[in-house]
N, C-alpha and C positions, 0 to 999 in steps of 0.2 A: 581609563582615558580621561585626560583633563580637558575641560571645555573652555575655550577662550571666552573671556568676559564679553567681548564684542559680539560673538556668535550667540551667546545666551541672551544678551540684550536685544539683538535683532529678532530672535525667535519670539520673545515676549512681546515686543512692539508689534510684530506682525499679527499675533493672535489678538491683542487688545484692539488694534485698528479694525480687524475683521468684526469685532464685537461692537464697533461703533464709536470708540473713543477718538478724539481728535489727536493729531500728531503730538502736541505738547503734553497732553495728559497721558498718552500711551508711553511716551519716552520717560516721563518723570515717574510713573508707576513702575515701569520696568526697572528703572534705576534703583528704586527702593528695594525691589525683590532681589535683583541680581547682586547688589551690594551686600544685602543680608546674607546671601549664600556665600559670597566671597569672604565674609567674616566668619564663616563656619557655623552660622545659626540656621541650619537647614530646615528647622520646623517652621520658620517664618519667612522663608524666601520663596523661590519659584514653585515650590510644592503647593503653594496656595493658589496658583494661577488658575487651575482647572475649576476650583470652587468659585472664584470671582467671575470667570467667564460664564459659568452656568447661571449665576444670578444676574449677570448682565443680559444674557440672552433671554432669560425669563422675565426680566423687567423689574425685579426686586431692587437691583442697583441700576441707576440711570446713567447710561453712557454719556448723555448730554447734560447731566447734572452740573450745576454751577454753584459752588459755595458762595454765600453772600453774608455780609455783616448785617445782622438784624438791629443791633443797638450797640453803642460804644461810647467811651469816654477817652480822655488822653492816655490813660494807662490800662485800659481794659476793652474787651469786646466780646460779644456773643455771636457766633457764626452758625447759620443754618447750612448744613452740608448738602441739602437738596438730594439726599440718597445717592450721591455720587460715590465712587470708590473711596474707601477710607484714606488711601494714599493721596488722592486728589484733595480731599477736605483737610487732611492733616498738614499737607504742604502749604496750603493757603493759610491755615490758622497759625502755623509756626512762623511763616513770613510776616504775618500781621503782628504777631507778638514781638518779633525782632524789630520791626520798623517802629513800633510804639515805644519799646524799651530804649531804643537809641535816642528817642526824643525826651523821655521823662525819667529814664533810669531803670524802671521795672515795669513789666506788663503781664497781665493775665488774659488769656483768650480761651473761652469755652467753646467747644465744637459739639453741636448736637445734630441728630438725624444724619449720621454718616454711615459708611460701611466699616467693616472690620479693618482696623488701621495697620495691621501687620506689626513690624518691629518698632516699638516706641522709641528705642534708642537711636534709630536713624534720624529722626527729627531733632532729637536732643543734640546729636552730633553736628547737625547743620548750624544750629545757633552757636554752639561752642566754637566752631571754626570761624565764626564771625566775631568772636570775642565776647560772647555772652554766656554766663552761667545759665543753664536751662534745666527745667523739669518737665517731663511729659508723663501723663497718666491717661488711662483709658478704662472704661467699664465694659462689661460683657454680661451675657445671661448667666445666672448662677450655675456654677459647677464646682464650687469650693465649699467645704463644710466649715462651720464655726466650731470652736471647742465645745463639745457636748452635744452637737446636733447629729441627727441620723441621716442627713442629706444636705444638699447644697444650699447655701445661704447667700453667698456673693459670687461674682465672677472671678476669674483668675486675675483680673484687674492689674495690668502691667504698670510698673513704676520704673521710670528711667531718668537719669540725669547726665548732663554733660558739663565738663569743666574745661575751659580753654587753657591750653598750655602753649604760650607763645613759642613759635618755632618748632612745635612738635604736635603729635596727635593728641586730641583731647582725652582726658580721663572720662571714661564712659561706662556707666552701669545701666543694665537693662534686665530687669527681673520680673517674674510673675510673683504675685503675692500668695500664690499657692506653693506647696512644697516643690512642685514642678509644673511646667507649662503642660497643658493638656495635649499639645502636639507631640510632646515627648512620650506620653503614654501611647498615643496612636502609633507613633513610629516604632516603639519597642514591640508592641503587639504585632504590627505588620512584619517585623523582622523575626518573629517567633521567639522573642526574648522574654524571660521572666522579669518583672519589674521589682524594684526594691519594696520592702514592706511598709515604708513610710510615705509612699506616694499617694495612695488612694484608700478610701474606706468603703465598705460595702453598705447595704441598706440598713444593717443593724448598727452601723457606726463602728465597725471593727476593721482594723487594717487587713488588707489583702494584697497578694502578689499576682492576682489574676487580672491582667490588663484588659481582657475581653469584656469585663463588666462595665468599663467606662465608655460613654458617659451615662447610659440609660439605667444602669443598675449599680452605680458607684459614684462617689464624689471625690474630688481632689482633697487632700489634706491641706490645711493652711500652713504656710511657711512659718516655722518656728512657733507653732501653736498660737497662743493669744497675741503674740507680737505681729505675726502675719495677718491675723484676723483684723487687728486694729488698723494696720496699714492699708489693708484692702478696703476697709470702711472709709478711710480718709480719701482713698482714690475715688470711691463711689460719690462722695460729697463733692469733690472738686470737679469730677468729670460729668456727673449726671445731675445731681441736685442743684448746684449753683447755676449752670447755664439753662436749667429748665428742660433737660432732656429725659429720656426714658431711663429708668433705674431697675435693677434686679430683674424680675420676671417680665417686666415690660420690654426688655431688650430681647430681640429675636435671635435665633440660631442661623447664622449665615450658611451653615453646612447642612442642617437637617430640615429647616422650615420649607414650606412651599416656595419655589424659586421666584414667584411673582411678588413675594412680600418683602418690604424693606426690613433691614435688621435693626435699625434705630440705635446703632452704636453711638457712643459719645466719648469725648476726650477733653483734656485740659492741657494748656501749654503756658508755661511761665518762663519768662526770660529776664535776666538781670544783666545790664550792660556794665561790664567791668570798668570801662573807660570813664563812665559817668560816676559810679559809686566809689571807685578806688583810684589811687594814683597808679597808672599803668606800669611805671618803672618798678615801684615798690611791689605791686602785685606779681610781676614777673619773677622778681628775686625770691619772694616768699613762697610762691607755688613751686618753684624749682627746688628751693631748700626743703620743702615738705616732701617732694618726690625723692630727692637724694637721700633724705633720712629714712624713708620707707624702704628704698632699694638697699640701703646699708644695714637693715635689720638682720640680726643673726638668723640663720636658716636651719631647718631640720636636715638630717642626713639625706643626701641625694637631691636637695633643692638648691638650684644655683642662686636665685634671689627671689625676694618677695615681689610679686607683680602688683601693679595697680589695675583697677577695673578698666577693661578695654585693651590692655596691652596685648594679650593673646590674640584678640580679634583683629587688631590693626596689623599684627604680624602676619596673620593668615591672609588678610586682604592684600598685603604687599606681595606675598607669595603667589596669590591668585592672579594679580596683575601681570606678574612675570611669567608664570607657568600655566595659568588657567585654573579652573575650579574642578576639584575632584568630587563630583556629585555622588551622593549615596544612591543605592539602587532604588530605594523607595521614592526618592525625588525623581529619578529618571523615569520610573514607571508612570508617575503622574504627568510628566512632560510628554511621554509617548502617547498618553491619552489625549492631551492637547493637540499633538501633531495629527493623530488619527482623525479626531473629530473636526479639525479645521483645515485638513489637507495641506499641512505644512511639512516640507521635507527638511530633515536635519540628520546628516550622516552621523553626527556624534551621538545620536540616540540609539544607534544600532547595537 
């Protein structure tokens, strides 16, 4: 059964409002989660809602938290997230970066003391749709090994970028700097599936296909070995070191720590205004020529054409708008928990 986007949005807003969020924050947070599901990224969509609600009710995340600029210049700012939901802090930070970049061409905004930010690509896409090239990064408590380590050294530290394409959906990349996002390990284990041998390592530093070991007795492998490790470290610098936020083991677990504790996540948002830096007409012709060239690349047997980052996700979102979202059972199980604990009736969860 496909779930209409409006129904899922309303469900999430109701739950978040009951947890104390105001209407604006509840609507915008729900929009982030539901859009992520609509794009087929179920590990970072509404499945996370129950964990966020638990920490809101426990006080670790502040329903009334208000992100605020601590210090700033024409092309930069540092924002204190006030332990609000990561979606609330990230939207504030991204909009701040967009506004500054439109004035001076490029801007960096560091966000510290926030909650788990969810899908970094969502915020990158917002800027891209307003004509800005964007980069979004975030740090997390260590769960990813470094080459040669026997345990976690860095977080899965997401890296996302958005590239505006006039008249079309943005080019959009959103990846973990681990071999795979931790949520995919959880999801595979919950479904009873054996994971690939290159996803995690055990406490001896050896690859394993036993997803039940993660996270307490295993670490995620870095994406592409030393390359992913290096990129993850770059994310840590931009997201945590530069704005003066928590880094590595100073960041808490939003899933496993005592629910009264803030998780102290951090993120960084960079925006480049195309209209300021480039000639808009020339940019449009050049980006479309690049896209056409990639689409025209010879393909392997059975492949219709080479896709750009984000094309599959935008196609799924359009399908979801028209037909609703086909939620996986593990996501519906989490939403049933939300419904049960908050007295929310939703026929589509039956």
